[in-house]
C-alpha positions in Angstrom: 25.7 69.9 64.1 25.2 67.3 66.9 21.4 67.6 66.4 21.6 67.0 62.7 23.8 63.9 63.3 21.3 62.5 65.9 18.5 63.2 63.5 20.2 61.2 60.7 21.0 58.3 63.0 17.3 58.2 64.1 16.1 58.2 60.5 18.5 55.4 59.7 17.3 53.3 62.6 13.7 53.8 61.6 14.4 52.9 58.0 16.2 49.7 59.1 13.4 48.8 61.4 10.8 49.2 58.7 12.9 47.2 56.3 13.2 44.4 58.8 9.5 44.4 59.5 8.8 44.3 55.7 11.2 41.3 55.2 9.6 39.6 58.2 6.1 40.0 56.9 7.2 38.8 53.4 8.8 35.7 54.9 5.7 35.0 56.9 3.2 35.1 54.1 5.1 33.5 51.1 6.0 29.9 50.4 9.3 28.4 49.9 10.3 28.1 46.2 10.3 24.3 46.8 6.5 24.2 47.3 5.1 21.6 45.0 1.5 20.7 44.0 1.7 17.2 42.5 -0.6 14.7 40.8 0.2 11.4 42.5 -0.8 7.8 41.9 -1.3 6.3 45.4 -0.3 2.9 44.1 3.1 3.9 42.8 3.8 7.2 44.6 4.7 9.0 41.4 2.7 10.7 38.6 2.4 7.8 36.3 -0.9 6.1 35.7 -0.1 3.1 33.4 -2.6 0.3 32.7 -2.5 -2.6 30.3 -5.4 -4.2 28.4 -4.5 -7.7 29.6 -5.1 -6.6 33.2 -7.8 -3.9 33.2 -10.8 -3.3 31.0 -12.8 -0.2 30.0 -14.8 0.8 33.1 -11.9 0.2 35.5 -11.7 2.9 38.2 -8.6 4.4 39.6 -7.7 7.0 42.2 -5.7 10.2 41.7 -4.3 12.1 44.7 -3.4 15.8 44.6 -0.6 16.5 47.2 1.2 19.6 48.4 4.8 19.6 49.7 6.7 22.2 51.8 4.1 25.0 52.0 4.2 27.9 54.4 1.1 29.8 55.7 -1.5 28.0 53.6 -5.1 29.0 54.3 -6.9 28.3 51.0 -6.3 26.1 47.9 -8.0 25.5 44.6 -7.2 22.7 42.2 -8.1 22.9 38.5 -7.2 19.6 36.8 -7.4 19.0 33.0 -7.8 15.5 31.6 -8.7 13.9 28.2 -12.4 13.1 28.4 -12.2 10.7 25.4 -9.8 8.5 27.4 -11.1 8.9 31.0 -14.0 10.4 32.9 -14.0 11.9 36.4 -16.5 10.3 38.8 -16.1 12.3 42.0 -13.7 14.2 44.2 -13.4 14.5 48.0 -11.2 15.6 50.8 -9.9 12.7 52.9 -9.7 12.8 56.7 -5.9 12.8 56.5 -5.4 16.1 54.6 -3.3 19.3 54.9 -6.0 21.0 57.0 -6.6 18.1 59.4 -8.0 19.2 62.8 -9.4 22.5 61.5 -12.8 23.6 60.3 -12.8 23.4 56.5 -15.2 25.0 54.1 -15.3 23.1 50.7 -17.9 23.6 47.9 -19.0 20.7 45.8 -16.5 19.7 43.2 -17.2 20.9 39.7 -16.8 18.1 37.1 -17.1 18.6 33.4 -16.6 15.3 31.5 -17.3 17.1 28.2 -14.4 19.5 28.4 -12.4 17.3 30.7 -12.0 19.6 33.8 -12.2 19.1 37.6 -12.3 22.2 39.8 -12.3 21.7 43.6 -11.1 23.7 46.6 -11.1 24.3 50.3 -10.3 26.9 53.0 -9.8 26.8 56.7 -12.3 28.7 58.9 -11.4 31.1 60.3 -8.5 31.8 57.9 -5.2 30.8 59.6 -2.0 29.6 58.0 -0.9 26.0 57.9 2.6 24.8 57.2 4.0 21.4 55.9 3.0 18.8 53.4 -0.1 16.7 52.9 -3.1 15.8 50.7 -5.3 18.4 49.2 -7.9 16.1 47.7 -8.5 12.8 46.0 -10.5 12.0 42.8 -11.7 8.9 41.2 -11.6 8.3 37.4 -12.9 5.7 35.1 -11.3 4.4 31.9 -13.6 5.3 29.0 -11.9 4.0 25.9 -9.6 1.1 24.9 -6.5 1.7 22.8 -6.4 0.1 19.3 -4.6 -3.2 19.2 -0.9 -2.8 19.6 -1.2 1.0 20.4 -1.3 3.2 23.5 -3.6 6.0 24.6 -1.6 8.7 26.3 -2.8 11.9 27.9 -1.8 14.4 30.6 -3.4 15.0 34.0 -2.6 18.7 34.0 -2.8 21.2 36.8 -4.1 24.3 35.0 -2.2 27.5 35.8 -3.7 29.8 33.1 -7.4 29.9 32.6 -10.6 31.2 34.2 -10.3 28.6 37.0 -6.7 27.9 37.9 -4.8 25.9 40.5 -3.8 28.3 43.2 -2.7 28.7 46.8 -3.4 31.6 49.2 -2.3 32.8 52.7 -4.7 34.2 55.3 -4.4 37.7 53.8 -5.3 36.5 50.3 -1.8 36.7 49.0 -0.9 34.1 46.3 1.6 31.5 47.3 3.9 30.5 44.5 4.4 26.8 43.7 5.7 24.4 41.1 3.0 22.1 39.5 3.9 18.5 38.8 1.5 16.9 36.3 0.5 13.3 35.9 0.7 11.0 32.8 -2.1 8.5 31.9 -1.3 5.6 29.6 -3.5 2.7 28.5 -1.4 0.2 26.6 -2.7 -2.6 24.4 -0.9 -5.9 24.8 -2.6 -7.4 21.7 -0.8 -7.9 18.5 -2.3 -5.5 15.9 -3.5 -6.8 12.6 -1.5 -5.6 9.6 -3.5 -3.1 7.6 -3.4 -3.3 3.8 -3.9 -0.7 1.1 -4.8 -2.3 -2.2 -6.1 -1.5 -5.7 -9.5 -3.0 -6.6 -9.8 -4.7 -9.0 -6.2 -5.8 -8.8 -6.0 -6.8 -12.5 -8.0 -5.2 -15.3 -7.5 -7.2 -18.5 -10.1 -6.1 -21.0 -9.6 -5.6 -24.7 -12.9 -3.7 -25.0 -11.4 -0.8 -23.0 -10.1 0.9 -26.1 -8.9 4.5 -26.3 -11.6 7.2 -25.4 -13.3 4.8 -22.9 -13.2 5.3 -19.1 -12.6 2.9 -16.2 -12.7 3.4 -12.4 -10.6 1.8 -9.7 -10.9 1.9 -5.9 -8.1 2.3 -3.4 -9.3 0.1 -0.5 -8.0 -0.4 3.0 -8.3 -3.6 5.1 -8.1 -4.3 8.8 -7.0 -0.8 9.8 -7.3 0.5 13.4 -7.9 4.1 14.3 -7.1 5.7 10.9 -7.1 9.5 11.1 -5.1 10.5 8.0 -3.3 9.0 5.1 -1.1 9.7 2.0 -0.4 7.8 -1.1 1.1 8.2 -4.5 -0.2 6.3 -7.5 1.9 5.9 -10.7 0.8 4.8 -14.1 1.9 4.8 -17.8 0.6 8.1 -19.1 0.6 6.9 -22.7 -2.0 4.2 -21.8 -4.1 6.0 -19.2 -4.8 9.6 -18.0 -6.6 10.4 -14.7 -9.9 12.3 -15.0 -10.9 12.4 -11.3 -9.7 11.3 -7.9 -12.0 11.7 -4.9 -12.3 10.5 -1.3 -14.0 7.2 -0.6 -17.0 6.4 1.7 -14.8 4.9 4.4 -13.9 8.4 5.6 -16.4 10.8 7.2 -17.8 13.9 5.4 -15.5 16.1 7.6 -12.4 14.7 5.9 -10.2 17.3 4.1 -8.3 16.2 1.0 -5.4 17.4 -1.1 -5.2 15.8 -4.6 -2.7 16.6 -7.3 -2.9 14.9 -10.7 0.0 15.0 -13.2 -1.0 13.3 -16.4 2.3 14.1 -18.1 4.4 12.1 -15.5 1.6 9.7 -14.8 1.4 10.5 -11.0 -1.4 11.1 -8.5 -0.6 12.5 -5.1 -3.5 12.0 -2.6 -3.6 13.0 1.1 -6.6 13.1 3.5 -7.1 14.0 7.1 -10.3 13.7 9.2 -11.4 16.9 10.8 -13.5 17.4 14.0 -16.1 16.3 14.8 -15.2 13.3 12.6 -13.8 10.3 14.4 -10.9 7.9 13.5 -12.1 4.9 11.4 -11.4 1.2 11.9 -12.1 -1.8 9.7 -12.4 -2.2 5.9 -13.5 0.1 3.1 -12.7 2.4 0.2 -10.5 5.4 0.9 -10.3 6.8 -2.6 -11.9 6.3 -6.0 -10.0 7.2 -9.3 -11.5 7.4 -12.8 -9.1 7.0 -15.7 -9.5 7.8 -19.4 -7.9 5.3 -21.8 -5.4 7.0 -24.1 -3.8 4.0 -25.9 -3.4 0.3 -26.3 -1.0 -1.6 -24.0 -0.4 -2.4 -20.4 0.6 -0.6 -17.3 1.2 -1.2 -13.7 -0.8 0.8 -11.2 1.8 1.2 -8.4 1.2 2.5 -4.9 4.2 4.3 -3.4 4.9 6.7 -0.4 1.9 5.2 1.5 1.5 6.6 5.0 -1.3 5.8 7.5 -1.5 7.8 10.8 -3.5 7.4 14.0 -5.0 10.4 15.9 -1.8 10.6 17.9 0.3 10.9 14.7 1.7 7.3 15.1 2.4 5.5 11.8 0.2 2.5 11.3 2.0 -0.6 9.9 0.6 -1.8 6.6 1.3 -3.5 3.4 0.4 -2.6 -0.2 -0.9 -4.4 -3.3 -0.6 -2.8 -6.7 -2.8 -3.1 -9.7 -2.5 -3.8 -13.4 -4.2 -2.7 -16.6 -4.0 -4.3 -20.0 -6.2 -3.7 -23.0 -4.1 -5.5 -25.6 -5.9 -8.0 -27.8 -3.8 -10.9 -26.6 -1.9 -11.3 -23.3 1.5 -12.8 -23.8 1.8 -11.5 -27.3 5.1 -10.0 -26.5 5.9 -8.7 -30.0 2.3 -7.6 -30.8 1.8 -9.7 -34.0 -1.5 -11.2 -32.8 -0.3 -14.6 -31.9 1.8 -16.4 -29.3 4.5 -18.4 -30.9 8.2 -19.1 -30.4 9.1 -15.5 -31.2 7.3 -14.6 -27.9 9.1 -17.4 -26.1 12.4 -16.1 -27.4 11.6 -12.6 -26.1 10.7 -14.2 -22.7 14.0 -16.1 -22.6 16.1 -13.0 -23.4 14.4 -11.2 -20.4 14.6 -14.2 -18.1 16.4 -13.6 -14.8 16.0 -9.8 -15.0 14.4 -7.5 -12.5 12.6 -4.2 -12.7 15.0 -1.3 -13.3 17.5 -3.6 -15.0 18.2 -3.1 -18.8 17.0 -6.6 -19.8 13.7 -6.3 -17.9 10.6 -6.4 -20.2 7.4 -5.4 -18.5 5.3 -7.3 -21.1 7.2 -10.5 -20.1 6.5 -10.0 -16.4 3.3 -12.0 -16.6 2.5 -12.0 -12.8 3.8 -8.4 -12.3 6.1 -9.3 -9.4 8.9 -7.2 -10.7 11.1 -10.0 -12.0 11.1 -12.5 -14.9 11.3 -16.0 -13.6 9.9 -19.5 -14.1 6.4 -18.4 -13.1 6.3 -16.1 -16.1 7.7 -18.7 -18.4 5.1 -21.2 -17.3 2.2 -18.7 -17.8 3.4 -18.0 -21.3 3.8 -21.6 -22.2 0.3 -22.3 -20.9 -1.2 -20.0 -23.6 1.2 -20.9 -26.4 -0.5 -21.2 -29.8 -3.3 -18.7 -29.0 -4.3 -16.0 -31.5 -6.1 -12.7 -31.3 
């Protein structure tokens, strides 16, 4: 009985000893949960890299530091940094004299820089492999600004420490065990301080007044854009009087690249065209002036109709809405403009119709579209003046 008791005590002591040794070994080769690998701006001490167009230009070079904090038993590190190559390019990377392995022999291959995919891979190990504790610099890299933001806009991207890929950011101890860490990425911003031009979507020609465009004939209008910056996608709705016109075809304009995808819905019962388009890779965002859509109409009847742009949206590659204005269009194939009662002449009866509508606005009961001579949505002195100017004319 005594022998069995001693045996059990001995086994318990051995078990406890092995457990303590295991815990000791684990503590020796793992990092504190507080270990950080951080992308740092040496000028600010944080991860923000913010530049403004009124102070730096394309081609400006800036430094990025990769630092490690509170590591235990570090013998080897590898940094894999992802960046947006359309915004910035990496020029080189190096290990400064004041680094985490200072005073030891360091083996470091040449940095691998891919400015097409936007990846920097770099690493170093002490020789022979021994553990280092503390905080310090892993490496530094130099970048160059490649592209300027559109006026009034901001280019934003992340300097990301890659943790899942073929080449990842990793830390190891002398025995090759991974050391856990928390990555802290950086943020790059290039901000335009210039006032952006106001883009404009408009119908061209703005006014079609032609009494030869009789039923069964066709006409084409363009939806144009002016002074737009970095247009990547757009939407608009065009409304018209379906008793006067019907839409035969709507298609993308030459301002957009061939890789642009479109969604077009025509409703000739309601007199509505819904049009959306988005540039697809490898197409690039477009700036300037041009035609974004072309629409062909078939004339159904005699009369007049507004061609009204609504629900217009312009978006940049980042999904930001582009401020813009719109200009609508007008079609009239009546024999005589200002002939408000359609009797082939402009006389006092037409003046009376104008007076009865005077002061009204679109959507109000007294509003008369035929009397809205300048198509501004209200009947005012401008319309009266235009009618009086052509008083006495006949078809």
